[in-house]
C-alpha positions in Angstrom: 109.4 119.5 79.9 107.0 121.2 82.5 105.3 119.0 85.1 101.7 120.1 85.7 101.3 118.0 88.9 102.8 115.2 91.0 100.7 112.1 91.1 100.4 110.2 94.3 100.7 106.4 94.2 96.9 106.0 94.4 96.5 108.1 91.3 98.6 105.7 89.3 96.6 102.8 90.7 93.4 104.4 89.5 95.0 104.9 86.1 96.1 101.3 86.0 92.6 100.1 87.0 91.0 102.2 84.3 89.1 104.5 86.6 87.2 106.9 84.4 87.3 109.8 86.9 91.0 110.1 86.3 90.8 110.5 82.5 90.6 114.3 82.6 93.9 114.5 84.3 95.7 112.4 81.7 95.8 115.3 79.2 98.4 117.0 81.5 102.1 116.3 82.1 102.6 114.7 85.5 105.5 113.4 87.5 106.0 110.7 90.1 108.4 110.4 92.9 110.8 107.4 92.9 109.0 106.2 96.0 105.8 105.7 93.9 107.6 103.3 91.7 108.8 101.3 94.8 105.2 101.3 96.2 103.7 100.1 92.9 106.2 97.4 92.0 107.0 96.3 95.5 104.1 93.9 96.0 105.1 90.3 96.3 101.9 89.0 94.6 102.1 91.3 91.6 101.7 89.2 88.4 104.2 89.5 85.6 101.5 91.0 83.4 100.5 93.6 86.0 104.2 94.4 86.6 104.7 94.9 82.8 101.7 97.2 82.6 102.8 99.2 85.7 106.3 99.6 84.3 104.8 101.0 81.0 102.7 103.4 83.0 105.7 104.5 85.1 107.7 104.9 81.9 105.1 107.4 80.6 105.5 109.7 83.6 108.1 112.3 84.4 110.3 110.6 87.0 111.6 112.6 90.0 114.6 110.9 91.6 116.0 111.3 95.2 118.2 114.4 95.9 119.7 116.1 98.8 117.0 118.9 98.6 114.2 116.3 98.7 115.9 114.5 101.6 116.0 117.7 103.6 112.4 118.6 102.8 111.2 115.1 103.6 112.9 115.3 107.0 111.3 118.7 107.7 107.8 117.3 106.7 108.2 114.2 108.9 109.1 116.3 111.9 106.4 118.9 111.3 103.5 116.7 110.3 104.4 113.1 111.4 103.9 111.8 107.9 104.8 108.3 106.9 108.1 108.1 105.0 106.6 107.5 101.5 104.0 110.3 102.0 106.6 112.7 103.2 108.8 112.0 100.2 105.8 112.5 97.8 104.8 115.7 99.5 108.4 117.0 99.5 108.6 116.3 95.8 105.5 118.4 95.1 106.6 121.2 97.4 110.1 121.2 96.0 108.9 121.4 92.4 106.2 124.0 93.4 103.5 121.9 91.7 100.2 120.5 92.9 99.9 117.0 94.3 96.9 114.9 93.2 95.8 112.2 95.5 92.9 110.5 97.2 94.7 110.3 100.5 93.2 112.8 102.9 96.2 112.6 105.2 98.0 115.1 103.0 95.5 117.8 103.9 97.3 118.6 107.1 100.4 119.8 105.1 99.8 123.5 105.0 102.3 124.4 102.3 101.2 121.7 99.9 99.1 122.7 96.9 96.7 119.7 97.1 94.1 118.4 94.7 92.1 115.9 96.7 90.2 113.3 94.6 86.9 112.5 96.1 84.8 109.9 94.3 
């Protein structure tokens, strides 16, 4: 199955919260990095209900796991742009798959080779 874009963690948070500005993107096939799952489910104060809903949401996405190629691209991005580890992994995933990244995080704008769709609402 083709992935139309990689969704940053904040995109999935907006979906989870029912943000209406995201609905147009839900008609497309999108993937998430394994680090997005860690970021979403790693909060200590996450209720069991929220965890269940987030796991369902994650289950509906195309999942991109860690690989040697992603590791090498992540290292390159960290060195070139001083990105935080999770952001470098997410950017590396989009670059490796040659697909846009959709995010509200303006910090990704400095990554020249990234096909970025910046949410601004």
